MOPAC internal coordinates of N, CA, C and O (Angstrom, degrees):
PM7 1SCF
backbone

  N    0.0000 0     0.00 0     0.00 0    0    0    0
  C    1.4488 1     0.00 0     0.00 0    1    0    0
  C    1.5216 1   111.11 1     0.00 0    2    1    0
  O    1.2310 1   120.77 1   143.92 1    3    2    1
  N    1.3043 1   116.13 1   -36.08 1    3    2    1
  C    1.4592 1   119.85 1  -178.50 1    5    3    2
  C    1.5138 1   111.10 1   -66.38 1    6    5    3
  O    1.2310 1   119.57 1   143.95 1    7    6    5
  N    1.3092 1   118.43 1   -36.05 1    7    6    5
  C    1.4601 1   120.32 1  -178.57 1    9    7    6
  C    1.5319 1   111.06 1   -68.82 1   10    9    7
  O    1.2310 1   119.76 1   146.70 1   11   10    9
  N    1.3244 1   118.05 1   -33.30 1   11   10    9
  C    1.4695 1   120.84 1   178.10 1   13   11   10
  C    1.5260 1   109.94 1   -66.76 1   14   13   11
  O    1.2310 1   120.75 1   138.11 1   15   14   13
  N    1.3205 1   116.17 1   -41.89 1   15   14   13
  C    1.4662 1   120.48 1   179.22 1   17   15   14
  C    1.5221 1   110.17 1   -64.89 1   18   17   15
  O    1.2310 1   120.03 1   138.52 1   19   18   17
  N    1.3213 1   117.55 1   -41.48 1   19   18   17
  C    1.4646 1   119.84 1  -179.87 1   21   19   18
  C    1.5271 1   111.16 1   -68.32 1   22   21   19
  O    1.2310 1   119.93 1   144.58 1   23   22   21
  N    1.3272 1   117.74 1   -35.42 1   23   22   21
  C    1.4693 1   120.40 1   177.38 1   25   23   22
  C    1.5331 1   109.94 1   -66.22 1   26   25   23
  O    1.2310 1   120.47 1   137.02 1   27   26   25
  N    1.3275 1   116.70 1   -42.98 1   27   26   25
  C    1.4662 1   120.10 1   178.17 1   29   27   26
  C    1.5240 1   110.35 1   -63.56 1   30   29   27
  O    1.2310 1   120.42 1   140.75 1   31   30   29
  N    1.3342 1   116.81 1   -39.25 1   31   30   29
  C    1.4662 1   120.87 1   179.36 1   33   31   30
  C    1.5247 1   110.93 1   -64.27 1   34   33   31
  O    1.2310 1   119.96 1   137.44 1   35   34   33
  N    1.3192 1   117.67 1   -42.56 1   35   34   33
  C    1.4666 1   121.52 1   178.98 1   37   35   34
  C    1.5276 1   110.16 1   -65.52 1   38   37   35
  O    1.2310 1   120.15 1   138.35 1   39   38   37
  N    1.3222 1   117.31 1   -41.65 1   39   38   37
  C    1.4657 1   120.17 1   177.73 1   41   39   38
  C    1.5274 1   111.24 1   -64.02 1   42   41   39
  O    1.2310 1   120.44 1   140.72 1   43   42   41
  N    1.3179 1   116.76 1   -39.28 1   43   42   41
  C    1.4607 1   120.74 1   177.67 1   45   43   42
  C    1.5238 1   111.22 1   -63.90 1   46   45   43
  O    1.2310 1   120.33 1   135.99 1   47   46   45
  N    1.3263 1   116.98 1   -44.01 1   47   46   45
  C    1.4614 1   120.42 1   178.79 1   49   47   46
  C    1.5243 1   111.21 1   -64.03 1   50   49   47
  O    1.2310 1   120.37 1   138.24 1   51   50   49
  N    1.3224 1   116.89 1   -41.76 1   51   50   49
  C    1.4646 1   120.89 1   178.95 1   53   51   50
  C    1.5272 1   110.63 1   -63.07 1   54   53   51
  O    1.2310 1   120.60 1   135.64 1   55   54   53
  N    1.3269 1   116.46 1   -44.36 1   55   54   53
  C    1.4648 1   120.15 1   178.80 1   57   55   54
  C    1.5257 1   111.02 1   -64.74 1   58   57   55
  O    1.2310 1   120.23 1   142.78 1   59   58   57
  N    1.3201 1   117.16 1   -37.22 1   59   58   57
  C    1.4646 1   120.59 1   178.71 1   61   59   58
  C    1.5209 1   111.24 1   -65.14 1   62   61   59
  O    1.2310 1   120.60 1   135.56 1   63   62   61
  N    1.3260 1   116.46 1   -44.44 1   63   62   61
  C    1.4669 1   120.46 1   179.53 1   65   63   62
  C    1.5254 1   110.29 1   -64.07 1   66   65   63
  O    1.2310 1   120.26 1   136.55 1   67   66   65
  N    1.3287 1   117.10 1   -43.45 1   67   66   65
  C    1.4636 1   119.71 1   177.95 1   69   67   66
  C    1.5273 1   111.24 1   -64.45 1   70   69   67
  O    1.2310 1   120.13 1   143.59 1   71   70   69
  N    1.3223 1   117.36 1   -36.41 1   71   70   69
  C    1.4640 1   120.70 1   176.95 1   73   71   70
  C    1.5157 1   112.11 1   -64.22 1   74   73   71
  O    1.2310 1   120.56 1   138.28 1   75   74   73
  N    1.3350 1   116.53 1   -41.72 1   75   74   73
  C    1.4642 1   120.45 1   178.28 1   77   75   74
  C    1.5211 1   110.47 1   -64.87 1   78   77   75
  O    1.2310 1   120.39 1   136.15 1   79   78   77
  N    1.3305 1   116.86 1   -43.85 1   79   78   77
  C    1.4685 1   120.91 1   178.74 1   81   79   78
  C    1.5233 1   110.33 1   -61.93 1   82   81   79
  O    1.2310 1   120.15 1   136.00 1   83   82   81
  N    1.3218 1   117.32 1   -44.00 1   83   82   81
  C    1.4592 1   121.34 1   179.58 1   85   83   82
  C    1.5273 1   111.19 1   -63.83 1   86   85   83
  O    1.2310 1   120.12 1   139.62 1   87   86   85
  N    1.3251 1   117.38 1   -40.38 1   87   86   85
  C    1.4629 1   120.87 1   178.47 1   89   87   86
  C    1.5201 1   111.12 1   -60.20 1   90   89   87
  O    1.2310 1   120.13 1   130.78 1   91   90   89
  N    1.3342 1   117.36 1   -49.22 1   91   90   89
  C    1.4622 1   119.63 1  -178.47 1   93   91   90
  C    1.5226 1   111.75 1   -69.25 1   94   93   91
  O    1.2310 1   120.00 1   148.17 1   95   94   93
  N    1.3186 1   117.61 1   -31.83 1   95   94   93
  C    1.4623 1   120.86 1   176.01 1   97   95   94
  C    1.5295 1   110.22 1   -63.57 1   98   97   95
  O    1.2310 1   120.58 1   132.00 1   99   98   97
  N    1.3198 1   116.50 1   -48.00 1   99   98   97
  C    1.4667 1   120.06 1   179.31 1  101   99   98
  C    1.5280 1   111.55 1   -67.28 1  102  101   99
  O    1.2310 1   120.20 1   142.14 1  103  102  101
  N    1.3270 1   117.22 1   -37.86 1  103  102  101
  C    1.4658 1   119.95 1   177.18 1  105  103  102
  C    1.5250 1   110.53 1   -63.94 1  106  105  103
  O    1.2310 1   119.94 1   143.63 1  107  106  105
  N    1.3221 1   117.72 1   -36.37 1  107  106  105
  C    1.4573 1   120.90 1   177.01 1  109  107  106
  C    1.5128 1   112.36 1   -66.90 1  110  109  107
  O    1.2310 1   120.60 1   140.62 1  111  110  109
  N    1.3237 1   116.46 1   -39.38 1  111  110  109
  C    1.4674 1   119.70 1   178.27 1  113  111  110
  C    1.5279 1   110.02 1   -65.19 1  114  113  111
  O    1.2310 1   120.42 1   133.36 1  115  114  113
  N    1.3236 1   116.80 1   -46.64 1  115  114  113
  C    1.4669 1   120.28 1   179.67 1  117  115  114
  C    1.5272 1   110.40 1   -63.07 1  118  117  115
  O    1.2310 1   120.17 1   137.25 1  119  118  117
  N    1.3101 1   117.27 1   -42.75 1  119  118  117
  C    1.4655 1   120.44 1   177.80 1  121  119  118
  C    1.5130 1   112.41 1   -62.26 1  122  121  119
  O    1.2310 1   120.21 1   139.59 1  123  122  121
  N    1.3227 1   117.20 1   -40.41 1  123  122  121
  C    1.4614 1   120.57 1   177.90 1  125  123  122
  C    1.5104 1   112.63 1   -64.59 1  126  125  123
  O    1.2310 1   120.49 1   140.30 1  127  126  125
  N    1.3206 1   116.67 1   -39.70 1  127  126  125
  C    1.4682 1   120.11 1   178.08 1  129  127  126
  C    1.5254 1   110.23 1   -65.34 1  130  129  127
  O    1.2310 1   120.29 1   137.82 1  131  130  129
  N    1.3255 1   117.04 1   -42.18 1  131  130  129
  C    1.4659 1   120.49 1  -179.87 1  133  131  130
  C    1.5206 1   110.61 1   -64.91 1  134  133  131
  O    1.2310 1   119.84 1   136.52 1  135  134  133
  N    1.3168 1   117.90 1   -43.48 1  135  134  133
  C    1.4640 1   120.90 1  -179.69 1  137  135  134
  C    1.5217 1   110.74 1   -65.00 1  138  137  135
  O    1.2310 1   119.74 1   137.43 1  139  138  137
  N    1.3214 1   118.10 1   -42.57 1  139  138  137
  C    1.4629 1   119.67 1  -179.96 1  141  139  138
  C    1.5238 1   110.88 1   -67.00 1  142  141  139
  O    1.2310 1   119.81 1   142.81 1  143  142  141
  N    1.3302 1   117.97 1   -37.19 1  143  142  141
  C    1.4632 1   120.26 1   177.02 1  145  143  142
  C    1.5250 1   110.38 1   -67.14 1  146  145  143
  O    1.2310 1   120.40 1   141.23 1  147  146  145
  N    1.3232 1   116.85 1   -38.77 1  147  146  145
  C    1.4562 1   120.24 1   179.77 1  149  147  146
  C    1.5203 1   110.62 1   -65.48 1  150  149  147
  O    1.2310 1   120.22 1   141.77 1  151  150  149
  N    1.3256 1   117.19 1   -38.23 1  151  150  149
  C    1.4634 1   120.03 1   178.48 1  153  151  150
  C    1.5183 1   111.07 1   -65.84 1  154  153  151
  O    1.2310 1   119.77 1   144.46 1  155  154  153
  N    1.3320 1   118.05 1   -35.54 1  155  154  153
  C    1.4595 1   119.72 1   179.51 1  157  155  154
  C    1.5231 1   111.34 1   -73.85 1  158  157  155
  O    1.2310 1   119.60 1   155.36 1  159  158  157
  N    1.3350 1   118.37 1   -24.64 1  159  158  157
  C    1.4633 1   120.54 1   177.14 1  161  159  158
  C    1.5206 1   110.34 1   -69.22 1  162  161  159
  O    1.2310 1   120.19 1   147.16 1  163  162  161
  N    1.3124 1   117.24 1   -32.84 1  163  162  161
  C    1.4604 1   120.31 1  -177.96 1  165  163  162
  C    1.5205 1   112.71 1   -66.36 1  166  165  163
  O    1.2310 1   119.63 1   154.81 1  167  166  165
  N    1.3283 1   118.30 1   -25.19 1  167  166  165
  C    1.4644 1   120.12 1  -176.50 1  169  167  166
  C    1.5244 1   112.60 1   -91.51 1  170  169  167
  O    1.2310 1   119.54 1  -175.52 1  171  170  169
  N    1.3307 1   118.48 1     4.48 1  171  170  169
  C    1.4626 1   120.91 1   178.03 1  173  171  170
  C    1.5239 1   108.50 1   -70.09 1  174  173  171
  O    1.2310 1   120.87 1   -50.95 1  175  174  173
  N    1.3340 1   115.94 1   129.05 1  175  174  173
  C    1.4553 1   121.40 1   178.46 1  177  175  174
  C    1.5240 1   108.27 1   -88.43 1  178  177  175
  O    1.2310 1   120.72 1   -71.24 1  179  178  177
  N    1.3167 1   116.22 1   108.76 1  179  178  177
  C    1.4596 1   120.13 1  -175.50 1  181  179  178
  C    1.5195 1   112.72 1   -68.40 1  182  181  179
  O    1.2310 1   119.96 1   160.86 1  183  182  181
  N    1.3279 1   117.68 1   -19.14 1  183  182  181
  C    1.4662 1   119.53 1   178.80 1  185  183  182
  C    1.5181 1   111.83 1   -74.87 1  186  185  183
  O    1.2310 1   119.85 1   165.55 1  187  186  185
  N    1.3210 1   117.89 1   -14.45 1  187  186  185
  C    1.4612 1   121.16 1  -179.47 1  189  187  186
  C    1.5242 1   113.52 1   -89.07 1  190  189  187
  O    1.2310 1   119.86 1   179.57 1  191  190  189
  N    1.3174 1   117.88 1    -0.43 1  191  190  189
  C    1.4565 1   120.12 1   178.67 1  193  191  190
  C    1.5233 1   109.89 1   -68.71 1  194  193  191
  O    1.2310 1   120.63 1   -29.68 1  195  194  193
  N    1.3269 1   116.41 1   150.32 1  195  194  193
  C    1.4603 1   121.16 1  -167.94 1  197  195  194
  C    1.5198 1   115.09 1   -93.52 1  198  197  195
  O    1.2310 1   119.01 1  -162.10 1  199  198  197
  N    1.2914 1   119.50 1    17.90 1  199  198  197
  C    1.4660 1   119.28 1  -179.80 1  201  199  198
  C    1.5141 1   109.60 1  -124.56 1  202  201  199
  O    1.2310 1   121.67 1   -24.35 1  203  202  201
  N    1.3052 1   114.40 1   155.65 1  203  202  201
  C    1.4570 1   120.98 1   175.19 1  205  203  202
  C    1.5262 1   108.44 1   -85.69 1  206  205  203
  O    1.2310 1   120.83 1   -35.37 1  207  206  205
  N    1.2991 1   116.01 1   144.63 1  207  206  205
  C    1.4615 1   120.04 1  -178.46 1  209  207  206
  C    1.5313 1   111.17 1   -60.29 1  210  209  207
  O    1.2310 1   119.94 1   146.21 1  211  210  209
  N    1.3207 1   117.73 1   -33.79 1  211  210  209
  C    1.4676 1   120.50 1  -178.13 1  213  211  210
  C    1.5244 1   112.31 1   -74.02 1  214  213  211
  O    1.2310 1   119.69 1   161.38 1  215  214  213
  N    1.3277 1   118.21 1   -18.62 1  215  214  213
  C    1.4584 1   121.41 1  -176.53 1  217  215  214
  C    1.5276 1   113.74 1   -99.35 1  218  217  215
  O    1.2310 1   119.41 1  -172.65 1  219  218  217
  N    1.3103 1   118.74 1     7.35 1  219  218  217
  C    1.4647 1   119.69 1  -175.34 1  221  219  218
  C    1.5230 1   112.08 1   -66.52 1  222  221  219
  O    1.2310 1   119.53 1   150.78 1  223  222  221
  N    1.3138 1   118.50 1   -29.22 1  223  222  221
  C    1.4666 1   120.41 1  -179.39 1  225  223  222
  C    1.5189 1   111.34 1   -67.45 1  226  225  223
  O    1.2310 1   119.59 1   157.89 1  227  226  225
  N    1.3337 1   118.38 1   -22.11 1  227  226  225
  C    1.4588 1   121.76 1  -177.83 1  229  227  226
  C    1.5303 1   112.81 1   -78.65 1  230  229  227
  O    1.2310 1   120.17 1   159.97 1  231  230  229
  N    1.3155 1   117.28 1   -20.03 1  231  230  229
  C    1.4624 1   119.71 1  -173.21 1  233  231  230
  C    1.5248 1   111.89 1   -61.36 1  234  233  231
  O    1.2310 1   119.82 1   136.22 1  235  234  233
  N    1.3223 1   117.96 1   -43.78 1  235  234  233
  C    1.4592 1   120.16 1  -178.72 1  237  235  234
  C    1.5248 1   110.69 1   -64.67 1  238  237  235
  O    1.2310 1   120.63 1   142.17 1  239  238  237
  N    1.3176 1   116.41 1   -37.83 1  239  238  237
  C    1.4610 1   119.30 1   179.23 1  241  239  238
  C    1.5209 1   110.85 1   -65.43 1  242  241  239
  O    1.2310 1   120.47 1   139.88 1  243  242  241
  N    1.3276 1   116.70 1   -40.12 1  243  242  241
  C    1.4598 1   119.98 1  -179.86 1  245  243  242
  C    1.5254 1   111.13 1   -67.11 1  246  245  243
  O    1.2310 1   120.52 1   140.10 1  247  246  245
  N    1.3111 1   116.61 1   -39.90 1  247  246  245
  C    1.4675 1   120.31 1  -178.17 1  249  247  246
  C    1.5252 1   110.42 1   -66.21 1  250  249  247
  O    1.2310 1   120.41 1   135.15 1  251  250  249
  N    1.3373 1   116.82 1   -44.85 1  251  250  249
  C    1.4593 1   119.52 1  -175.41 1  253  251  250
  C    1.5227 1   112.99 1   -81.55 1  254  253  251
  O    1.2310 1   119.65 1   157.09 1  255  254  253
  N    1.3311 1   118.28 1   -22.91 1  255  254  253
  C    1.4588 1   119.18 1  -178.43 1  257  255  254
  C    1.5209 1   112.22 1   -87.46 1  258  257  255
  O    1.2310 1   119.54 1   158.67 1  259  258  257
  N    1.3224 1   118.49 1   -21.33 1  259  258  257
  C    1.4636 1   120.96 1  -177.21 1  261  259  258
  C    1.5344 1   112.63 1   -60.52 1  262  261  259
  O    1.2310 1   118.40 1   135.12 1  263  262  261
  N    1.3312 1   120.66 1   -44.88 1  263  262  261
  C    1.4709 1   118.81 1   179.28 1  265  263  262
  C    1.5253 1   113.04 1   -69.38 1  266  265  263
  O    1.2310 1   120.16 1   161.59 1  267  266  265
  N    1.3294 1   117.30 1   -18.41 1  267  266  265
  C    1.4578 1   120.75 1  -176.61 1  269  267  266
  C    1.5270 1   112.41 1   -92.62 1  270  269  267
  O    1.2310 1   119.99 1   178.68 1  271  270  269
  N    1.3137 1   117.62 1    -1.32 1  271  270  269
  C    1.4580 1   120.52 1  -177.82 1  273  271  270
  C    1.5246 1   109.95 1   -68.97 1  274  273  271
  O    1.2310 1   120.91 1   -50.16 1  275  274  273
  N    1.3129 1   115.86 1   129.84 1  275  274  273
  C    1.4680 1   121.17 1   179.24 1  277  275  274
  C    1.5234 1   108.41 1   -91.77 1  278  277  275
  O    1.2310 1   120.80 1   -53.03 1  279  278  277
  N    1.3063 1   116.08 1   126.97 1  279  278  277
  C    1.4597 1   120.97 1  -179.39 1  281  279  278
  C    1.5202 1   109.01 1  -121.81 1  282  281  279
  O    1.2310 1   121.27 1   -40.89 1  283  282  281
  N    1.3288 1   115.18 1   139.11 1  283  282  281
  C    1.4651 1   119.56 1   175.88 1  285  283  282
  C    1.5152 1   108.49 1   -80.44 1  286  285  283
  O    1.2310 1   120.11 1   -47.84 1  287  286  285
  N    1.3177 1   117.39 1   132.16 1  287  286  285
  C    1.4518 1   121.44 1  -176.52 1  289  287  286
  C    1.4698 1   111.18 1   -96.85 1  290  289  287
  O    1.2310 1   120.10 1   180.00 1  291  290  289

């Protein structure tokens, strides 16, 4: 009986260690993706955007009113 308990304990410890390694591996991948995306956001040239600063309030109205437009078929 003691050997079965020790085998289960060793399997539990092995699974725990692999779980911890997998967690940090996945956290590293997610962190790397976030950092690389953040670095690419910094190089966006805001002067190249296609809207005028005075017209930004109209964008939400255009987006939400477009599906509601009634058209004669």
